LOTI-322522 format. One line per field, with one value per residue: residue in three letters; x, y, z of N, C-alpha, C in turn. Coordinates in Angstrom, 1 decimal. Layout:
residuo [ALA;...]
n.u [X;...]
n.v [Y;...]
n.w [Z;...]
ca.u [X;...]
ca.v [Y;...]
ca.w [Z;...]
c.u [X;...]
c.v [Y;...]
c.w [Z;...]
//
This chain:
residuo [MET;LYS;ILE;LEU;LEU;LYS;ASN;ARG;SER;LEU;LEU;LYS;ILE;SER;GLY;LYS;ASP;ALA;GLU;VAL;PHE;ILE;GLN;ASN;GLN;PHE;THR;ASN;ASP;ILE;ASN;LYS;LEU;ASP;TYR;THR;LYS;VAL;GLN;ILE;ASN;ALA;TYR;CYS;GLN;HIS;GLN;GLY;LYS;VAL;ILE;ALA;LEU;ILE;TRP;VAL;ILE;ARG;MET;ASP;GLU;ASN;PHE;LEU;LEU;SER;PHE;PRO;ASN;ASP;LEU;LEU;GLU;LYS;ILE;GLU;SER;ARG;LEU;LYS;MET;PHE;VAL;ILE;MET;SER;ASP;VAL;VAL;ILE;GLU;ASN;VAL;SER;SER;LEU;PHE;SER;GLN;ILE;GLY;LEU;ILE;ASN;GLU;SER;SER;GLN;ASN;GLU;PHE;ARG;ILE;ASN;ASP;ASN;LEU;ALA;LEU;LEU;ILE;GLU;ASP;SER;ILE;ASN;HIS;THR;ALA;GLU;LEU;PRO;GLU;ASN;GLU;ILE;ALA;TRP;ASN;LYS;ALA;CYS;PHE;ASP;SER;CYS;LEU;PRO;GLU;ILE;TYR;ILE;ASN;THR;SER;GLU;LYS;LEU;VAL;PRO;GLN;MET;LEU;ASN;LEU;ASP;ILE;ASN;GLU;MET;GLY;VAL;ASN;PHE;SER;LYS;GLY;CYS;TYR;PRO;GLY;GLN;GLU;VAL;VAL;ALA;ARG;LEU;HIS;TYR;LEU;GLY;SER;ALA;LYS;ARG;ARG;LEU;PHE;SER;PHE;LYS;THR;ASP;HIS;GLU;MET;GLN;VAL;GLY;ASP;SER;LEU;TYR;CYS;SER;SER;SER;LYS;THR;ALA;LEU;ALA;ARG;GLY;ASP;ARG;TYR;LYS;GLY;SER;GLY;ILE;VAL;VAL;SER;ARG;VAL;LYS;TYR;ASN;SER;LEU;PHE;TYR;CYS;LEU;ALA;THR;LEU;ASP;VAL;ASP;LEU;ILE;ASP;GLU;GLU;ILE;THR;LEU;ASN;ASN;GLU;HIS;GLY;PRO;LYS;LEU;GLU;ARG;ILE;ASN;ASP;GLU]
n.u [18.1;15.7;12.4;9.7;7.1;3.6;1.4;1.1;-0.4;0.2;0.3;0.5;1.5;1.2;1.8;2.0;0.8;1.1;3.1;1.7;-1.0;-0.6;0.2;-1.8;-3.1;-2.1;-0.9;1.6;4.9;5.6;7.3;9.4;10.4;13.0;15.4;15.6;14.1;11.4;8.2;6.0;3.1;-0.5;-3.5;-6.3;-9.7;-12.4;-13.0;-10.6;-10.1;-8.2;-8.1;-6.4;-2.7;-0.1;2.9;5.4;6.7;9.2;10.1;11.8;9.9;7.8;5.1;5.0;2.8;2.0;0.7;-2.0;-3.3;-6.0;-6.9;-7.5;-9.1;-10.6;-9.0;-8.0;-10.2;-11.4;-9.0;-9.0;-11.4;-10.8;-8.9;-10.0;-9.5;-7.3;-3.8;-3.3;-3.1;-3.6;-2.5;-3.0;-0.5;0.5;1.0;3.2;5.4;6.9;7.1;9.8;11.1;13.0;15.4;17.7;19.4;21.0;20.8;21.5;19.6;17.5;15.0;14.5;13.0;13.6;16.0;16.6;14.5;13.8;12.8;12.4;11.9;11.2;11.3;8.5;9.0;11.3;11.2;10.5;10.7;12.7;12.4;11.6;8.0;8.1;5.9;5.6;8.2;8.5;6.2;6.7;8.9;8.5;6.8;8.5;9.7;7.8;6.1;3.3;0.2;-2.7;-5.8;-8.6;-10.6;-9.9;-9.6;-10.6;-11.5;-9.3;-7.5;-4.3;-2.6;-3.2;-1.9;0.7;1.9;2.2;4.9;8.0;7.1;6.6;4.9;3.1;2.8;2.8;3.5;2.7;0.8;-3.3;-5.0;-7.4;-9.2;-7.2;-7.6;-8.9;-6.8;-4.4;-5.9;-6.1;-3.8;-2.7;-4.4;-5.2;-4.0;-3.4;-5.6;-5.3;-3.1;-0.2;0.4;2.4;2.2;1.8;0.9;-0.1;-2.1;-4.6;-5.8;-6.7;-6.7;-8.3;-9.9;-11.0;-9.0;-9.3;-10.1;-10.9;-11.4;-11.3;-12.3;-14.6;-15.6;-16.6;-18.7;-20.1;-20.7;-21.8;-22.6;-19.9;-17.2;-14.8;-11.0;-8.9;-8.0;-6.7;-4.2;-2.2;-0.7;1.1;1.7;4.6;6.7;5.3;4.4;1.7;2.0;1.4;0.6;-1.0;-3.8;-4.7;-6.0;-4.6;-4.6;-4.5;-2.4;-1.1;-2.6;-4.6;-4.9;-6.9;-8.2;-10.7;-13.1;-13.5;-13.2;-11.3;-8.0;-5.3;-3.1;0.5;1.9;5.0;6.6;6.8;6.1]
n.v [11.2;11.8;11.2;11.9;10.0;10.1;9.7;6.9;4.2;1.4;-1.7;-4.1;-8.1;-10.4;-13.7;-17.3;-18.3;-16.5;-15.9;-18.2;-16.7;-14.6;-15.7;-16.6;-14.5;-12.7;-11.8;-12.3;-14.3;-15.0;-16.5;-15.8;-13.9;-11.7;-10.3;-7.7;-6.4;-4.8;-6.0;-5.7;-6.7;-7.7;-7.3;-9.1;-8.7;-11.8;-11.7;-10.8;-8.2;-5.4;-4.4;-3.3;-2.1;-3.2;-3.2;-5.2;-6.1;-7.9;-8.0;-9.5;-11.6;-11.2;-9.6;-6.4;-4.2;-2.0;0.8;3.2;5.5;6.3;3.8;2.4;1.1;-0.6;-2.3;-3.0;-4.4;-6.1;-8.3;-9.1;-10.6;-12.8;-14.4;-16.4;-19.3;-19.2;-18.5;-15.7;-11.9;-9.1;-5.7;-2.7;0.0;2.1;4.2;4.1;3.7;5.3;5.7;6.0;7.3;6.9;8.3;7.4;6.8;4.9;3.3;1.6;0.0;0.1;-1.2;-2.0;-1.2;-0.9;-0.2;2.6;3.3;3.1;1.8;2.9;1.7;2.9;3.6;5.9;7.7;8.4;10.4;13.5;16.1;16.9;15.3;16.3;16.7;15.7;14.8;15.4;15.7;12.4;11.1;12.1;10.2;7.3;7.5;8.2;4.9;4.0;3.2;1.9;2.8;2.6;3.9;4.7;5.2;4.2;1.5;-1.9;-2.2;-2.8;-5.1;-7.4;-7.3;-5.1;-3.1;-3.7;-5.3;-8.1;-8.3;-9.7;-11.0;-8.8;-8.3;-10.6;-13.6;-16.6;-19.0;-19.8;-20.9;-20.8;-18.0;-15.1;-14.3;-15.5;-17.4;-15.7;-14.2;-16.1;-17.4;-15.2;-14.7;-17.1;-17.6;-16.2;-12.6;-9.3;-6.6;-4.2;-2.0;-0.5;3.1;5.7;9.4;12.7;16.3;19.8;20.1;20.2;17.2;14.3;11.5;8.6;9.7;9.5;7.9;9.4;8.0;9.1;7.6;4.8;1.6;0.8;3.3;4.3;2.4;2.5;5.4;8.5;7.2;6.1;5.4;5.6;4.7;4.3;4.7;6.9;6.2;7.2;10.8;13.7;16.5;18.4;21.0;22.5;20.9;18.2;14.9;11.3;8.1;5.7;3.6;1.9;0.9;-1.2;-1.2;1.4;3.0;4.8;6.0;9.8;10.5;11.9;13.5;12.4;13.1;14.2;16.7;16.9;17.9;17.1;14.3;13.6;10.6;8.9;6.9;3.7;1.2]
n.w [5.3;8.3;9.2;11.0;10.9;11.6;10.6;10.3;11.9;14.6;14.9;17.3;17.0;19.1;20.9;21.2;18.3;17.0;14.3;12.3;12.5;11.4;8.7;7.8;7.2;5.5;2.2;1.4;2.0;5.3;6.7;5.0;6.0;8.2;10.5;9.6;7.7;6.3;5.6;2.5;2.3;1.1;2.6;2.0;1.3;0.7;-1.6;-2.9;-3.0;-2.1;1.3;3.1;2.6;4.2;6.6;7.2;10.3;12.1;15.1;17.3;19.5;18.6;15.8;14.3;12.3;10.3;9.0;6.8;9.2;8.8;8.5;11.2;12.6;11.2;10.5;12.8;14.1;12.0;11.8;14.9;14.6;13.5;15.5;17.2;18.8;19.0;20.1;20.5;20.5;20.3;19.9;19.7;19.3;18.9;20.1;21.6;20.4;18.3;14.9;12.3;9.2;7.1;4.5;2.0;3.8;6.5;9.4;12.6;13.5;12.0;9.5;6.7;3.5;1.1;-1.5;-1.0;0.9;4.5;7.8;11.3;14.7;17.7;20.7;22.3;24.0;23.7;21.9;20.6;19.7;17.9;15.3;12.2;10.7;8.1;5.7;3.0;1.7;2.4;1.4;-1.4;-2.0;-1.4;-3.9;-5.9;-5.1;-6.7;-4.5;-3.4;-1.6;0.4;1.5;3.2;1.6;-0.6;-0.4;-0.4;-3.2;-5.0;-6.9;-5.5;-8.1;-9.7;-8.1;-8.7;-7.4;-7.5;-9.2;-8.9;-6.9;-4.7;-2.6;-3.2;-2.3;-4.5;-3.9;-1.4;1.7;2.4;2.1;3.0;-0.1;-1.6;-3.7;-5.9;-6.2;-6.9;-9.1;-11.4;-11.5;-12.4;-14.6;-15.9;-17.1;-15.6;-16.3;-15.6;-14.2;-12.0;-12.5;-12.8;-12.5;-13.2;-13.0;-13.4;-11.9;-9.1;-7.1;-5.7;-3.6;-4.8;-7.0;-10.0;-13.4;-16.7;-19.9;-22.9;-25.2;-24.6;-24.5;-23.4;-21.7;-24.8;-25.0;-22.9;-22.7;-20.5;-18.4;-18.1;-15.4;-15.1;-15.9;-14.2;-11.1;-8.7;-6.3;-4.5;-3.8;-4.0;-3.6;-4.8;-5.0;-6.9;-8.7;-8.8;-8.3;-8.7;-7.8;-10.1;-10.7;-13.9;-16.8;-19.0;-21.6;-22.5;-21.9;-24.2;-24.4;-24.4;-21.1;-19.1;-16.1;-13.8;-15.7;-19.1;-19.5;-17.9;-16.4;-17.7;-17.5;-17.3;-18.1;-16.6;-16.5;-16.8;-15.0]
ca.u [17.2;15.2;11.4;8.6;5.9;2.5;0.2;1.1;-0.6;1.0;-1.1;1.5;0.7;1.9;1.4;2.7;0.8;1.6;3.6;0.6;-2.1;-0.6;1.0;-2.8;-4.3;-1.9;-0.5;3.3;5.2;5.9;8.6;10.7;10.3;13.8;14.5;16.0;13.4;9.7;7.4;4.9;1.6;-1.8;-4.6;-7.6;-11.4;-12.4;-13.5;-9.4;-9.6;-7.3;-8.1;-4.8;-1.3;0.5;4.0;4.8;8.4;9.4;10.9;12.1;9.4;6.2;5.4;4.1;2.1;2.2;-0.4;-2.1;-4.3;-7.1;-7.6;-6.9;-10.3;-10.8;-7.9;-8.1;-11.5;-10.9;-7.9;-9.7;-12.6;-10.2;-8.1;-10.8;-9.0;-5.3;-2.9;-2.7;-3.1;-3.8;-3.0;-2.8;0.6;0.3;1.3;4.0;6.3;7.4;7.9;10.3;11.2;14.9;15.5;19.1;20.5;20.8;20.6;21.9;18.4;16.3;14.0;14.6;12.0;13.9;17.4;16.2;13.6;13.8;11.7;12.9;10.5;11.4;10.2;7.9;9.5;13.0;11.5;11.7;10.4;13.6;12.4;10.6;7.3;8.2;5.0;5.6;9.4;8.3;5.4;7.7;10.4;7.5;6.2;9.8;10.0;6.7;5.7;1.8;-0.4;-3.6;-6.4;-9.6;-11.5;-9.7;-9.9;-11.6;-11.6;-8.2;-6.7;-3.0;-2.5;-3.5;-1.0;2.0;2.5;2.7;6.0;8.9;6.2;7.1;4.0;2.2;3.9;2.2;3.5;2.1;-0.8;-4.5;-5.4;-8.7;-9.2;-6.2;-8.6;-9.2;-5.4;-4.1;-6.7;-5.9;-2.1;-2.3;-5.2;-5.7;-3.5;-3.8;-5.9;-5.2;-2.1;-0.1;1.5;2.8;2.0;2.1;0.3;-0.2;-3.7;-4.7;-5.7;-7.4;-6.9;-9.7;-10.0;-11.0;-8.8;-10.7;-9.9;-12.5;-10.9;-11.5;-13.3;-15.4;-16.0;-18.0;-19.4;-21.1;-21.0;-22.0;-22.1;-18.5;-17.2;-13.3;-10.3;-8.2;-7.8;-5.5;-4.0;-1.4;-0.2;1.9;2.4;6.1;7.8;4.2;3.7;1.0;2.5;0.4;0.6;-3.3;-4.3;-4.8;-6.4;-2.8;-4.2;-4.7;-1.1;-0.6;-3.7;-4.3;-5.8;-7.5;-8.7;-12.2;-13.6;-13.0;-12.6;-10.5;-6.7;-4.7;-2.3;1.3;2.7;6.3;7.7;6.1;5.8]
ca.v [12.1;10.9;12.0;11.2;9.7;10.2;9.7;5.8;3.4;0.3;-3.0;-5.4;-9.3;-11.4;-15.2;-18.5;-18.6;-15.2;-16.3;-18.6;-16.4;-13.4;-16.2;-16.7;-13.6;-11.6;-11.9;-12.9;-15.5;-14.4;-17.3;-15.5;-12.0;-11.8;-9.0;-6.3;-5.8;-4.4;-6.9;-5.4;-7.6;-7.0;-7.6;-8.8;-9.8;-12.8;-11.7;-10.4;-7.0;-5.1;-3.9;-2.7;-2.4;-3.8;-3.3;-6.5;-6.3;-9.2;-8.0;-10.4;-13.0;-10.3;-9.0;-4.8;-4.0;-0.5;1.2;4.8;6.0;5.9;2.0;1.4;0.6;-1.5;-3.5;-3.7;-5.0;-7.6;-9.3;-9.5;-11.5;-14.0;-14.7;-17.2;-20.1;-19.1;-17.6;-14.6;-11.1;-7.8;-4.5;-1.0;0.3;3.5;5.6;3.6;3.6;6.6;5.3;7.0;7.2;7.4;8.2;7.2;7.0;4.1;3.2;0.2;-0.9;-0.2;-2.1;-1.9;-1.6;-0.9;0.2;3.8;3.6;2.3;2.4;3.2;1.8;3.7;4.4;7.5;8.6;9.2;11.4;14.2;17.3;17.2;15.3;16.8;15.7;16.2;13.8;15.6;14.3;10.9;10.8;11.9;9.3;6.7;8.1;7.5;4.3;2.9;2.0;2.4;3.0;2.2;4.5;4.2;5.6;3.1;0.1;-2.8;-1.4;-3.0;-6.5;-7.0;-7.7;-3.6;-2.2;-4.5;-6.2;-9.3;-8.3;-10.0;-11.1;-7.4;-8.3;-11.4;-15.0;-17.6;-20.4;-20.1;-21.2;-20.3;-16.3;-14.9;-13.9;-16.5;-18.3;-15.0;-13.5;-16.9;-17.1;-14.1;-15.0;-18.6;-18.3;-14.3;-11.4;-8.3;-5.8;-2.4;-1.9;1.1;3.7;6.9;10.6;14.0;17.1;20.9;20.6;19.8;15.6;13.7;10.1;8.1;10.2;8.6;8.5;9.1;8.2;8.8;6.4;3.6;1.1;1.1;4.6;4.2;1.7;3.1;6.8;9.1;6.1;5.1;5.8;6.2;3.9;4.0;5.5;7.6;5.4;8.4;11.6;14.2;17.7;18.5;21.9;23.1;19.9;17.0;13.5;10.4;6.7;5.8;2.5;2.3;0.1;-1.5;-0.9;2.7;3.7;5.5;7.2;10.5;10.5;12.9;13.2;12.4;13.0;14.4;18.2;17.2;18.1;16.2;13.6;13.0;9.3;9.6;5.9;2.5;0.3]
ca.w [6.2;9.5;9.0;11.5;10.6;12.5;10.1;10.0;13.1;14.7;15.8;18.0;17.4;19.9;21.3;20.2;17.0;16.1;12.8;11.6;12.5;10.4;7.9;7.4;7.1;4.5;0.8;1.5;3.1;6.4;7.2;4.9;7.1;8.9;11.6;9.1;6.6;5.7;4.2;2.3;2.3;0.9;3.3;1.5;1.7;0.5;-3.2;-3.5;-2.9;-0.6;2.7;3.4;2.3;5.7;6.3;8.6;10.9;12.9;16.2;18.7;19.1;18.0;14.8;14.1;11.5;9.6;8.0;7.4;10.6;8.5;8.5;12.1;13.3;10.6;10.4;13.9;14.4;11.5;12.4;15.9;14.2;13.3;16.6;17.7;20.0;19.0;21.1;19.7;21.4;19.0;20.7;19.6;20.0;17.9;21.2;22.5;19.5;17.1;13.6;11.7;8.1;6.5;3.0;1.7;5.2;6.9;10.7;12.9;14.0;11.0;9.0;5.4;3.0;-0.2;-1.4;-0.8;2.4;5.6;9.0;12.4;15.2;18.8;22.1;22.0;25.5;23.5;21.0;19.9;18.9;17.0;14.1;11.1;10.6;6.8;5.4;1.7;1.6;2.9;0.2;-2.6;-2.2;-1.7;-4.8;-6.7;-5.4;-6.8;-3.4;-3.4;-0.5;0.6;2.4;3.1;0.5;-2.0;0.7;-1.2;-4.7;-6.2;-6.2;-5.9;-9.7;-10.3;-7.5;-9.1;-5.9;-7.9;-9.7;-8.5;-5.7;-4.2;-2.2;-3.2;-2.4;-5.0;-3.3;0.3;1.9;1.9;3.3;2.4;-1.4;-1.9;-4.7;-6.6;-6.5;-7.9;-10.6;-11.7;-12.1;-13.3;-15.3;-16.8;-17.0;-15.0;-17.0;-14.8;-13.1;-11.5;-13.5;-12.2;-13.5;-12.7;-13.9;-12.4;-10.9;-7.7;-7.1;-4.6;-3.6;-5.2;-8.0;-11.6;-14.4;-17.6;-21.9;-23.8;-26.4;-23.8;-25.3;-22.3;-21.8;-25.5;-24.6;-21.7;-22.5;-19.5;-17.1;-17.6;-14.2;-15.1;-16.6;-13.4;-9.9;-7.7;-5.3;-3.7;-4.3;-3.2;-4.3;-4.5;-6.4;-7.5;-9.2;-8.4;-8.4;-8.3;-8.4;-10.1;-11.6;-15.4;-18.1;-19.7;-23.2;-22.4;-21.7;-24.7;-25.0;-23.4;-19.7;-18.1;-14.8;-13.5;-17.0;-20.5;-19.6;-16.6;-16.4;-18.6;-16.8;-18.2;-17.9;-16.3;-16.1;-17.5;-13.8]
c.u [16.1;13.5;10.2;7.2;4.7;1.4;-0.1;0.7;0.3;0.5;0.7;0.6;1.1;1.1;2.0;2.1;0.4;1.7;2.2;-0.4;-1.5;-0.1;-0.8;-3.8;-3.8;-1.3;0.6;3.5;5.8;7.0;9.8;11.2;11.9;14.0;15.2;15.7;12.1;9.8;6.2;4.1;0.7;-3.0;-6.1;-8.9;-11.3;-12.5;-11.9;-9.0;-9.1;-7.9;-7.3;-3.8;-0.7;1.9;4.4;6.2;8.1;10.2;11.0;11.1;7.5;6.3;4.7;3.4;1.9;1.4;-1.0;-3.4;-5.5;-8.0;-7.1;-8.2;-10.3;-10.2;-8.0;-9.0;-11.6;-10.2;-8.5;-10.2;-11.9;-9.3;-9.1;-10.4;-7.5;-4.8;-2.0;-3.5;-2.6;-3.9;-2.5;-1.9;0.9;1.0;2.2;5.3;6.3;8.0;8.5;11.1;12.6;15.0;16.9;19.6;19.8;21.3;21.5;20.5;17.4;15.8;14.1;13.6;12.2;15.3;17.3;15.7;13.9;13.2;12.5;11.6;11.7;10.7;9.7;8.4;10.7;12.3;10.1;10.7;11.5;13.8;11.5;9.7;7.1;7.3;5.4;7.0;9.0;7.3;5.6;8.7;9.8;7.2;7.5;10.0;8.9;6.1;4.3;1.0;-2.1;-5.0;-7.7;-10.7;-11.2;-9.5;-11.4;-11.9;-10.6;-7.9;-5.2;-2.3;-2.2;-2.5;0.4;2.4;2.8;4.0;6.9;8.1;6.7;6.1;3.0;3.2;3.1;2.6;3.2;0.9;-1.7;-4.1;-6.8;-8.3;-8.2;-6.6;-8.4;-7.7;-4.6;-4.4;-6.3;-4.7;-1.7;-2.9;-5.4;-4.6;-4.5;-4.2;-5.5;-4.0;-1.6;0.9;1.8;2.7;2.5;1.5;0.3;-1.6;-3.7;-5.8;-6.2;-7.3;-8.0;-10.0;-9.8;-9.8;-9.5;-9.6;-11.2;-12.5;-11.1;-12.8;-14.7;-16.1;-17.0;-18.8;-20.8;-21.6;-21.3;-21.9;-21.0;-17.9;-15.4;-12.6;-9.4;-8.5;-6.9;-5.5;-3.0;-0.8;0.7;1.9;3.6;6.6;6.4;3.6;2.4;1.5;1.7;1.1;-0.8;-2.8;-4.5;-4.9;-5.0;-3.2;-4.3;-3.5;-0.4;-1.2;-3.8;-5.3;-5.6;-8.0;-10.0;-13.0;-13.0;-12.7;-12.0;-8.8;-5.9;-3.3;-1.0;2.0;4.3;7.1;6.4;5.2;6.6]
c.v [11.8;12.0;11.1;10.9;9.5;10.1;8.0;5.3;2.1;-0.8;-4.2;-6.8;-9.7;-12.7;-16.1;-18.7;-17.4;-15.3;-16.7;-18.2;-15.4;-14.3;-16.3;-15.9;-12.4;-12.4;-12.8;-13.9;-14.8;-15.4;-16.9;-14.3;-12.7;-10.6;-7.8;-5.9;-5.7;-5.4;-6.3;-6.7;-6.9;-7.3;-7.5;-9.4;-10.9;-12.9;-10.9;-9.1;-6.7;-4.5;-2.7;-3.1;-2.6;-3.8;-4.1;-6.2;-7.1;-8.4;-9.0;-11.8;-12.2;-9.8;-7.6;-5.1;-2.4;-0.3;2.5;4.5;5.8;4.6;1.7;0.5;-0.6;-2.6;-4.5;-4.8;-6.7;-8.4;-9.9;-10.9;-13.1;-15.0;-15.8;-17.8;-19.7;-18.4;-16.4;-13.5;-10.0;-7.1;-3.0;-0.4;1.5;4.5;5.4;3.8;4.9;5.5;6.5;6.5;7.5;6.8;8.4;7.7;6.0;4.3;1.9;-0.6;-0.5;-1.3;-1.7;-2.2;-1.6;-0.9;2.0;4.6;2.6;3.1;1.8;2.7;2.2;4.2;5.8;7.9;9.2;10.2;12.7;15.0;17.5;16.6;16.0;15.7;15.5;15.4;14.5;15.1;12.7;10.3;11.0;10.7;8.0;6.6;7.1;5.9;3.2;2.3;2.6;2.3;2.7;2.8;4.1;4.6;4.7;1.7;-0.5;-2.5;-2.1;-4.1;-6.0;-6.5;-5.6;-2.6;-2.3;-5.1;-8.0;-9.2;-8.6;-10.7;-10.3;-7.8;-9.6;-12.4;-16.5;-18.9;-20.9;-20.9;-20.5;-18.5;-16.2;-13.9;-14.6;-16.9;-17.1;-14.4;-14.4;-17.0;-16.5;-14.2;-16.0;-18.6;-17.2;-13.7;-9.5;-6.9;-4.2;-3.1;-0.8;1.5;5.1;8.2;11.6;15.0;18.5;21.4;19.8;18.2;15.3;12.3;9.3;8.8;9.5;9.2;8.4;9.1;8.3;8.1;5.2;2.8;0.7;1.8;4.5;3.7;1.9;4.4;7.6;8.1;5.4;6.5;5.6;4.7;3.6;4.8;6.2;7.0;6.5;9.1;12.2;15.4;18.0;19.6;22.5;22.3;18.8;15.7;12.2;9.0;6.2;4.3;2.7;1.0;-0.1;-1.4;0.5;3.6;4.6;6.5;8.9;10.4;11.9;12.7;13.6;12.5;14.0;15.5;18.1;17.4;17.2;15.6;13.1;11.6;9.8;8.2;5.0;1.6;0.6]
c.w [7.1;9.3;10.0;11.5;11.2;12.2;9.4;11.6;13.3;15.7;15.9;17.5;18.0;20.1;20.6;18.9;16.4;14.6;12.4;11.6;11.1;8.9;7.0;6.6;5.5;3.2;0.8;2.5;4.2;7.5;6.4;5.4;8.2;9.7;11.1;8.2;6.9;5.0;3.7;1.7;2.0;1.8;2.8;2.2;0.6;-0.9;-3.7;-3.5;-1.9;0.0;2.9;3.0;3.8;5.6;7.5;8.9;11.7;14.1;17.4;18.5;18.7;16.5;15.1;13.1;11.2;8.7;8.7;8.5;10.1;8.6;9.7;13.2;12.6;10.1;12.0;14.5;13.4;12.2;13.5;15.8;14.3;14.4;16.9;18.9;19.7;20.1;20.8;20.3;20.2;20.2;19.5;19.7;19.9;18.8;21.9;21.8;18.3;15.8;12.8;10.1;7.4;4.9;2.6;2.5;5.7;8.8;11.5;12.9;12.9;10.5;7.5;4.5;1.3;-0.5;-1.1;0.8;3.5;6.9;10.6;13.2;16.8;19.5;21.6;22.9;24.6;22.8;21.4;19.1;17.8;15.7;13.4;11.2;8.9;5.5;3.7;1.5;1.4;1.5;-1.5;-3.2;-1.9;-3.2;-6.0;-6.6;-5.8;-5.7;-3.1;-1.9;-0.3;1.7;2.2;2.4;-0.9;-1.5;-0.2;-2.5;-5.8;-5.1;-6.7;-6.9;-9.6;-9.6;-7.4;-8.0;-6.2;-8.6;-9.2;-7.0;-4.3;-2.7;-1.8;-3.1;-3.3;-4.6;-2.2;0.2;1.6;3.0;2.5;1.1;-2.0;-3.6;-5.8;-7.3;-7.3;-8.9;-11.6;-12.8;-13.0;-14.5;-16.8;-16.5;-16.2;-16.2;-17.2;-13.9;-12.9;-12.3;-12.3;-13.1;-13.0;-13.5;-12.7;-11.8;-10.2;-8.1;-6.2;-4.7;-3.8;-6.3;-9.4;-12.5;-15.6;-18.7;-22.4;-24.9;-26.0;-24.8;-24.4;-22.4;-23.4;-25.5;-23.7;-21.5;-20.8;-18.5;-17.3;-16.2;-14.1;-15.6;-15.8;-12.5;-9.0;-6.6;-4.0;-4.5;-3.5;-4.2;-3.8;-5.7;-7.5;-8.6;-8.5;-9.2;-7.9;-8.8;-8.4;-11.0;-12.9;-16.5;-18.7;-21.2;-23.1;-22.1;-22.7;-25.0;-23.9;-22.2;-19.1;-16.4;-14.7;-14.9;-17.8;-20.4;-18.6;-17.2;-16.8;-17.4;-17.4;-17.2;-17.8;-16.3;-16.8;-16.2;-12.7]
//
């Protein structure tokens, strides 16, 4: 299935210092990115909180960065702050290219995300009222792949480990050089353990990105009483066949407890896989 992804923006990073520039900004190792893949990266602030999850593509001598539309201004302005004297040009090319998601399908010029998902980048002029804008199908496929997303209302709230980006180094490389927030991310990896992870849930009630997960038996909840803000947060969601599915962070010691949405009287969430 081919789906036109109109909810994603695209920045082009060019110039002789482009690769070094990206390597110094993001959590993954750009040097390992070839011309056939999408590389998942976290863009962190200095405290290790994820500003955005960025899909990086190597195209010719340039790089393309794909991420949700609502983060465009924030990411573009922040990246430009760090150009300084580097030979780097940052351009918003969202209107010049169409991003096309592939679900269980292959194409000659694809950039593969994982075994089930891929991305095509094509000139907008070639497109195409022919392709469906089936955001629901794409979001459900991302959910099935446990592929998280960050939007403006969850930006700078989570560290990469809470999004499982460290598992098999899917989105974090612990051998590369410095990037914003690296000290915090590395310290958690080498000296501690993530107390909150990403899990999949479903419910028959409406939910929104940014909603809280609540567990009344949480030690933190018991200690803080009514001031407790939740045991996790909804990162992405999709309504599919009358049910709501979400990827959400949750304290790992609560995975076998009853989880509700937003408060103790909220709808119950059913966990449907481990990680």
